[in-house]
SERO-4910 file (N, C-alpha, C, O; in steps of 0.05 Angstrom, whole numbers):
BEGIN
 pado doro    nc1    nc2    nc3   cac1   cac2   cac3    cc1    cc2    cc3    oc1    oc2    oc3
  Met    A   -431    421     51   -448    432     28   -435    426      4   -447    416    -15
  Lys    A   -408    433      3   -394    431    -25   -392    403    -32   -392    398    -57
  Leu    A   -390    381    -15   -395    356    -21   -419    347    -33   -420    335    -54
  Leu    A   -440    356    -18   -467    349    -31   -471    361    -58   -482    349    -76
  Ala    A   -463    386    -62   -463    397    -87   -450    381   -113   -459    377   -136
  Ser    A   -425    373   -101   -411    358   -121   -424    331   -128   -424    321   -150
  Leu    A   -435    320   -107   -449    293   -111   -475    298   -130   -481    282   -148
  Leu    A   -489    318   -127   -513    326   -140   -505    331   -172   -519    322   -191
  Thr    A   -483    345   -174   -471    348   -202   -466    326   -217   -473    324   -241
  Ala    A   -453    305   -203   -441    282   -213   -468    264   -218   -468    251   -238
  Ala    A   -486    263   -204   -511    246   -210   -526    257   -232   -537    241   -248
  Ala    A   -526    286   -236   -543    294   -259   -524    291   -285   -536    289   -306
  Leu    A   -498    291   -284   -483    284   -307   -484    254   -318   -481    245   -341
  Ala    A   -490    239   -294   -492    207   -298   -516    201   -314   -516    183   -330
  Ala    A   -538    219   -308   -563    210   -313   -568    202   -344   -582    182   -349
  Pro    A   -557    217   -364   -560    211   -391   -549    183   -397   -561    166   -411
  Ala    A   -525    179   -386   -514    151   -390   -531    127   -381   -534    107   -395
  Leu    A   -543    131   -356   -560    114   -345   -583    106   -360   -592     83   -360
  Ser    A   -596    129   -374   -618    123   -388   -611    113   -413   -628     99   -424
  Ala    A   -589    117   -425   -581    102   -448   -580     71   -443   -588     53   -458
  Phe    A   -567     67   -419   -566     37   -411   -593     23   -408   -597      0   -415
  Ala    A   -610     41   -397   -638     28   -390   -651     22   -417   -664      1   -420
  Ala    A   -647     41   -436   -661     37   -463   -651     13   -479   -664      3   -498
  Gly    A   -626      4   -470   -617    -24   -483   -621    -46   -467   -611    -67   -474
  Glu    A   -636    -46   -444   -642    -70   -427   -660    -84   -442   -676    -72   -457
  Thr    A   -660   -112   -438   -679   -130   -447   -694   -138   -422   -685   -134   -400
  Ser    A   -719   -152   -426   -733   -163   -403   -726   -188   -395   -735   -198   -373
  Ala    A   -708   -203   -412   -702   -232   -408   -681   -234   -385   -663   -217   -383
  Lys    A   -684   -256   -368   -668   -255   -344   -643   -266   -353   -644   -286   -368
  Pro    A   -618   -255   -346   -593   -263   -356   -586   -292   -349   -594   -302   -328
  Asp    A   -572   -305   -368   -568   -335   -369   -538   -335   -359   -520   -326   -374
  Leu    A   -533   -345   -334   -507   -344   -322   -489   -365   -337   -465   -360   -341
  Ala    A   -501   -386   -344   -484   -407   -359   -476   -398   -386   -453   -405   -394
  Lys    A   -491   -384   -400   -484   -376   -426   -461   -347   -421   -443   -341   -436
  Gly    A   -468   -334   -398   -451   -315   -392   -422   -327   -387   -403   -316   -399
  Glu    A   -417   -347   -371   -393   -360   -363   -382   -371   -391   -358   -366   -396
  Ala    A   -396   -383   -406   -385   -394   -432   -376   -371   -450   -355   -375   -462
  Ser    A   -389   -349   -453   -380   -326   -471   -357   -314   -457   -339   -305   -471
  Phe    A   -356   -313   -434   -333   -301   -419   -308   -318   -425   -287   -308   -434
  Thr    A   -312   -342   -420   -288   -359   -423   -275   -360   -451   -251   -364   -455
  Ala    A   -292   -356   -469   -287   -358   -500   -274   -330   -506   -253   -329   -520
  Val    A   -286   -308   -498   -278   -279   -508   -262   -266   -489   -245   -250   -499
  Cys    A   -263   -268   -463   -253   -251   -446   -230   -260   -425   -214   -245   -416
  Ala    A   -231   -286   -420   -213   -297   -399   -184   -296   -403   -168   -297   -384
  Ala    A   -177   -294   -428   -149   -295   -433   -133   -269   -422   -109   -269   -416
  Cys    A   -151   -245   -421   -141   -223   -411   -148   -215   -387   -133   -200   -374
  His    A   -172   -223   -376   -185   -216   -349   -186   -237   -332   -200   -235   -312
  Gly    A   -170   -262   -336   -171   -285   -316   -198   -301   -320   -220   -293   -329
  Ala    A   -193   -327   -311   -216   -346   -315   -238   -340   -298   -261   -347   -304
  Asp    A   -233   -325   -275   -257   -315   -258   -259   -290   -257   -270   -282   -236
  Gly    A   -249   -271   -275   -251   -242   -273   -232   -230   -257   -233   -205   -256
  Asn    A   -213   -242   -244   -191   -231   -228   -164   -231   -245   -147   -248   -244
  Ser    A   -163   -211   -259   -142   -207   -276   -115   -208   -264   -111   -194   -244
  Ser    A    -97   -224   -274    -69   -224   -261    -50   -206   -275    -27   -203   -267
  Ile    A    -61   -194   -299    -44   -174   -314    -50   -146   -303    -74   -140   -304
  Val    A    -34   -130   -295    -36   -104   -280    -48    -85   -300    -60    -65   -291
  Ala    A    -45    -89   -326    -55    -67   -348    -84    -72   -352    -99    -55   -361
  Asn    A    -94   -100   -343   -122   -106   -350   -138   -106   -324   -130   -117   -304
  Pro    A   -162    -93   -326   -178    -89   -300   -188   -116   -290   -198   -133   -305
  Lys    A   -187   -118   -266   -205   -141   -251   -234   -132   -258   -241   -108   -259
  Leu    A   -250   -153   -263   -277   -149   -269   -296   -164   -251   -320   -158   -251
  Ala    A   -286   -182   -234   -303   -197   -218   -316   -182   -197   -302   -165   -185
  His    A   -338   -186   -190   -358   -174   -173   -363   -144   -179   -371   -128   -161
  Gln    A   -359   -138   -204   -367   -109   -212   -397   -107   -217   -410   -127   -224
  His    A   -408    -84   -213   -435    -80   -220   -440    -85   -249   -426    -77   -268
  Pro    A   -464   -102   -252   -467   -113   -278   -477    -89   -301   -472    -91   -325
  Glu    A   -490    -68   -289   -499    -51   -304   -478    -35   -317   -478    -28   -341
  Tyr    A   -459    -29   -300   -431    -13   -306   -418    -30   -328   -409    -18   -348
  Leu    A   -415    -56   -325   -403    -71   -345   -415    -72   -372   -401    -71   -392
  Val    A   -441    -73   -371   -457    -73   -397   -452    -45   -411   -446    -44   -435
  Lys    A   -453    -26   -396   -449      3   -405   -424      5   -418   -423     16   -440
  Gln    A   -402     -4   -407   -376     -3   -418   -374    -18   -445   -364     -8   -465
  Leu    A   -383    -42   -442   -382    -60   -469   -397    -47   -491   -388    -48   -514
  Gln    A   -421    -36   -484   -437    -23   -504   -422      2   -518   -424      8   -542
  Glu    A   -407     16   -500   -392     41   -507   -366     34   -521   -357     50   -537
  Phe    A   -354     11   -516   -332      2   -531   -339     -5   -561   -326      0   -581
  Lys    A   -362    -17   -560   -376    -25   -589   -385     -2   -605   -385     -4   -630
  Asn    A   -393     21   -593   -406     43   -607   -385     67   -609   -391     89   -618
  Asp    A   -361     59   -600   -338     80   -600   -340    102   -583   -324    120   -585
  Lys    A   -362    103   -563   -360    123   -541   -336    124   -525   -325    145   -517
  Arg    A   -327     95   -521   -302     94   -507   -283     81   -528   -288     59   -539
  Ala    A   -264     95   -532   -244     86   -553   -223     69   -543   -206     77   -527
  Asp    A   -225     41   -553   -202     24   -549   -202      3   -569   -220    -14   -568
  Pro    A   -184      0   -586   -187    -14   -614   -188    -47   -602   -202    -63   -614
  Val    A   -173    -54   -581   -176    -82   -576   -202    -89   -563   -213   -110   -570
  Met    A   -213    -73   -546   -241    -79   -532   -262    -75   -552   -284    -88   -550
  Lys    A   -258    -58   -572   -278    -54   -594   -282    -80   -609   -304    -89   -616
  Gly    A   -259    -93   -614   -260   -117   -630   -274   -138   -616   -289   -152   -628
  Phe    A   -269   -141   -592   -284   -163   -575   -313   -154   -571   -332   -170   -574
  Ala    A   -317   -128   -564   -348   -119   -559   -366   -124   -582   -389   -133   -580
  Ser    A   -351   -117   -605   -365   -117   -630   -378   -145   -638   -397   -147   -654
  Thr    A   -365   -167   -624   -377   -195   -629   -399   -204   -612   -410   -225   -614
  Leu    A   -404   -181   -593   -427   -189   -573   -452   -176   -578   -452   -152   -585
  Ser    A   -475   -189   -574   -500   -177   -572   -506   -166   -544   -493   -174   -524
  Asp    A   -526   -148   -543   -534   -138   -519   -539   -161   -498   -530   -160   -475
  Gly    A   -553   -181   -506   -558   -207   -490   -534   -218   -478   -532   -223   -454
  Asp    A   -515   -223   -497   -489   -231   -490   -474   -217   -469   -462   -229   -451
  Met    A   -475   -190   -471   -463   -172   -454   -474   -175   -425   -460   -177   -405
  Gln    A   -503   -174   -425   -517   -180   -401   -508   -205   -385   -499   -206   -362
  Asn    A   -511   -225   -403   -503   -250   -390   -474   -252   -378   -469   -265   -358
  Ile    A   -456   -238   -392   -430   -239   -382   -427   -223   -355   -415   -231   -335
  Ala    A   -439   -201   -361   -437   -180   -335   -451   -191   -308   -442   -186   -286
  Ala    A   -474   -206   -315   -488   -219   -292   -469   -240   -279   -465   -241   -255
  Trp    A   -458   -259   -298   -439   -278   -286   -416   -266   -271   -408   -276   -250
  Leu    A   -404   -244   -281   -380   -233   -271   -389   -221   -243   -374   -225   -224
  Ala    A   -411   -209   -240   -420   -198   -214   -422   -221   -191   -422   -215   -167
  Lys    A   -424   -243   -200   -429   -265   -180   -403   -276   -170   -402   -292   -151
  Gln    A   -381   -264   -185   -353   -280   -179   -338   -265   -157   -336   -241   -160
  Pro    A   -328   -278   -134   -314   -265   -115   -288   -249   -123   -270   -259   -136
  Ala    A   -288   -225   -114   -265   -208   -120   -243   -215   -102   -247   -216    -77
  Lys    A   -215   -220   -116   -194   -223    -99   -182   -197    -91   -178   -179   -109
  Pro    A   -176   -193    -68   -161   -166    -57   -140   -158    -70   -127   -174    -84
  Gly    A   -133   -133    -68   -109   -121    -79    -92   -111    -57   -100   -116    -34
  Phe    A    -71    -98    -61    -53    -87    -40    -40    -62    -52    -32    -59    -75
  Ala    A    -40    -41    -28    -26    -16    -36      6    -23    -32     14    -40    -15
  Thr    A     21     -9    -46     53    -16    -46     68      7    -36     90      4    -26
  Asp    A     58     32    -39     77     55    -29     67     68     -2     46     81     -1
  Lys    A     81     64     17     69     74     44     68    103     44     50    114     56
  Glu    A     88    116     31     86    147     30     63    157     14     48    175     23
  Leu    A     60    146    -10     38    154    -27     12    146    -18     -7    160    -23
  Val    A     10    125     -5    -16    119      5    -31    136     22    -55    139     20
  Thr    A    -15    148     38    -25    168     59    -38    192     42    -60    202     47
  Leu    A    -23    199     21    -35    223      5    -61    214    -11    -80    229    -15
  Gly    A    -59    187    -20    -82    176    -34   -106    173    -16   -128    176    -25
  Glu    A   -103    167      8   -125    167     27   -139    193     31   -163    195     31
  Arg    A   -121    214     36   -129    239     37   -148    250     16   -169    262     21
  Ile    A   -137    244     -8   -150    252    -34   -178    235    -34   -200    246    -34
  Tyr    A   -176    209    -33   -202    193    -37   -222    200    -17   -246    197    -23
  Arg    A   -215    208      7   -233    213     29   -243    242     32   -265    248     41
  Gly    A   -224    260     23   -230    287     29   -227    306      5   -231    330      6
  Gly    A   -218    294    -19   -215    309    -43   -191    329    -41   -173    326    -25
  Ile    A   -190    349    -58   -169    370    -56   -183    396    -59   -193    403    -80
  Ala    A   -184    409    -34   -202    430    -33   -195    454    -48   -212    464    -62
  Asp    A   -172    462    -48   -161    484    -63   -165    485    -92   -168    506   -105
  Arg    A   -167    459   -103   -174    457   -134   -200    447   -138   -206    441   -161
  Lys    A   -218    443   -118   -245    436   -121   -250    408   -132   -270    403   -145
  Val    A   -232    391   -126   -233    363   -134   -249    347   -111   -242    348    -87
  Ala    A   -269    336   -118   -289    325   -101   -278    296    -90   -265    282   -105
  Ala    A   -283    290    -66   -272    263    -56   -285    240    -68   -309    240    -72
  Cys    A   -270    222    -74   -276    196    -86   -297    183    -71   -314    170    -84
  Val    A   -297    184    -44   -314    170    -30   -342    173    -35   -359    156    -30
  Gly    A   -347    199    -45   -378    206    -46   -392    192    -68   -417    190    -67
  Cys    A   -376    181    -90   -391    167   -111   -380    138   -108   -395    120   -115
  His    A   -357    131    -98   -348    102    -98   -349     87    -68   -343     64    -65
  Ser    A   -356    102    -49   -364     93    -24   -338     90    -10   -317     88    -23
  Pro    A   -339     88     19   -314     88     35   -296     66     31   -271     69     32
  Asn    A   -307     40     24   -293     17     19   -291     12     -9   -283    -10    -16
  Gly    A   -297     30    -27   -292     28    -57   -312     10    -68   -307      2    -91
  Ala    A   -333      2    -57   -355    -15    -67   -370     -3    -92   -382    -16   -108
  Gly    A   -369     24    -92   -384     39   -114   -416     39   -105   -424     32    -83
  Ile    A   -431     49   -125   -459     52   -121   -471     36   -146   -466     43   -169
  Pro    A   -486     14   -141   -498      0   -165   -510     19   -183   -521     39   -175
  Val    A   -508     12   -209   -520     27   -234   -501     53   -237   -492     57   -260
  Gln    A   -496     67   -218   -486     94   -224   -454     93   -226   -443    101   -246
  Tyr    A   -440     83   -205   -412     85   -202   -401     58   -196   -410     43   -178
  Pro    A   -377     52   -212   -364     25   -212   -353     17   -182   -348     36   -166
  Arg    A   -349     -5   -175   -333    -17   -158   -304    -10   -164   -295    -11   -187
  Leu    A   -288     -3   -143   -260      4   -147   -240    -13   -131   -217    -16   -139
  Ser    A   -250    -24   -106   -233    -38    -87   -217    -54    -99   -227    -66   -117
  Gly    A   -194    -59    -95   -173    -81   -102   -165    -79   -130   -153    -98   -140
  Gln    A   -173    -58   -145   -167    -56   -174   -136    -48   -176   -124    -32   -161
  His    A   -127    -61   -197    -98    -57   -205    -88    -25   -205    -98     -9   -221
  Ala    A    -70    -18   -190    -62      9   -189    -54     19   -217    -60     41   -225
  Asp    A    -39      1   -231    -32      9   -259    -56     17   -278    -56     37   -292
  Tyr    A    -73     -2   -276    -99      3   -292   -114     31   -285   -121     47   -302
  Thr    A   -116     35   -259   -130     60   -249   -113     84   -256   -125    104   -264
  Val    A    -88     83   -254    -71    105   -264    -75    112   -292    -76    136   -299
  Lys    A    -77     89   -309    -80     96   -338   -108    106   -343   -110    122   -361
  Gln    A   -130     99   -328   -156    109   -334   -156    139   -323   -168    156   -337
  Leu    A   -146    146   -302   -147    172   -291   -133    190   -311   -141    212   -317
  Gln    A   -110    180   -321    -91    196   -337   -108    200   -367   -108    221   -380
  Ser    A   -122    178   -373   -139    180   -399   -161    200   -396   -166    216   -414
  Phe    A   -174    200   -373   -196    223   -366   -184    248   -371   -192    264   -387
  Arg    A   -163    251   -355   -148    282   -354   -141    289   -379   -145    312   -387
  Asp    A   -130    270   -395   -120    280   -422   -136    280   -445   -128    286   -468
  Gly    A   -164    274   -437   -185    277   -459   -183    250   -477   -196    250   -498
  Val    A   -169    230   -471   -170    205   -485   -194    188   -479   -207    179   -498
  Arg    A   -200    184   -455   -225    175   -450   -247    194   -445   -244    212   -428
  Lys    A   -268    192   -459   -289    212   -459   -318    201   -448   -337    217   -448
  Asn    A   -320    180   -440   -345    170   -432   -356    176   -405   -376    165   -398
  Ser    A   -345    193   -390   -353    200   -363   -345    229   -358   -323    233   -348
  Pro    A   -363    250   -364   -358    277   -362   -349    280   -328   -330    293   -322
  Gln    A   -361    271   -314   -355    276   -283   -326    267   -276   -311    280   -261
  Met    A   -318    243   -289   -289    234   -281   -269    251   -296   -246    254   -287
  Lys    A   -275    263   -321   -257    280   -333   -254    305   -321   -233    318   -322
  Asp    A   -277    314   -307   -273    341   -290   -255    336   -266   -239    354   -260
  Val    A   -256    316   -254   -244    309   -229   -212    306   -239   -194    320   -230
  Ala    A   -209    288   -256   -178    280   -263   -165    304   -275   -141    307   -272
  Ala    A   -180    321   -289   -169    342   -303   -152    362   -283   -136    378   -292
  Lys    A   -160    359   -256   -146    377   -235   -127    362   -218   -120    371   -196
  Met    A   -118    337   -228   -101    323   -211    -74    318   -228    -74    313   -252
  Asn    A    -52    320   -211    -24    315   -223    -19    285   -221    -33    270   -209
  Asp    A      5    278   -236     11    250   -237     15    237   -210      6    215   -206
  Arg    A     29    252   -191     31    240   -165      8    237   -148      7    217   -133
  Glu    A    -13    256   -150    -37    250   -140    -51    227   -152    -63    210   -138
  Ile    A    -51    226   -177    -64    201   -188    -53    174   -179    -66    154   -172
  Lys    A    -27    175   -180    -13    150   -170    -20    143   -143    -25    120   -136
  Ala    A    -21    164   -126    -27    161    -98    -56    149    -91    -59    134    -72
  Val    A    -75    158   -108   -103    152   -107   -105    120   -116   -117    103   -103
  Ala    A    -93    118   -136    -92     91   -150    -80     68   -128    -91     46   -125
  Asp    A    -58     77   -115    -48     56    -96    -65     53    -71    -68     31    -59
  Tyr    A    -76     75    -65    -95     69    -43   -121     54    -49   -129     38    -32
  Ile    A   -133     58    -70   -155     44    -83   -145     14    -83   -161     -2    -72
  Ala    A   -122      5    -93   -114    -21    -94   -116    -37    -70   -121    -61    -71
  Gly    A   -112    -24    -45   -114    -35    -21   -140    -34     -7   -143    -45     15
  Leu    A   -160    -20    -21   -187    -22     -5   -198    -47     -4   -193    -64    -21
  Arg    A   -214    -52     17   -229    -78     21   -256    -73     29   -272    -91     33
***
């Protein structure tokens, strides 16, 4: 019952963001060729030629849900998600450009990642699958699925993501630096650095 309540709360919190995304949608079908060209010109240097970044500070984007990618790009552009570097790039893109890029990235195969700390990964699995009951931290699996595939439109794919990037995002949510996901801020606010690192390492190895 507690997990169900957490999921319902998360879904309710996500609804405004999803409505905002829907309002920005166009009826035109994404152009994958244009998406690849735009990605190559604007994004590939940091995120890899196929969206599988080899730089651990930069996220892997390949096979990510396109709706999530568009939402993030729009929020970089309008300062809802603060990042000076990404704002500079996103500001050059129209909504159509964003949708083309996101649709192309969604078609790219994701390269697997790997957990690196055997001790921490056990703790990470426990938190990812069961949460932290005494602090009312919801299990990650409820929104991001058992294998980290996420839920299209609502919750991003996490599997194989660089642990360094995931750590930075969870800390940013916890510390109030990243403010574009109230449900993630609530979860991360109750986690310490060791728990964050453990979950991130476990996520890196999800397939």
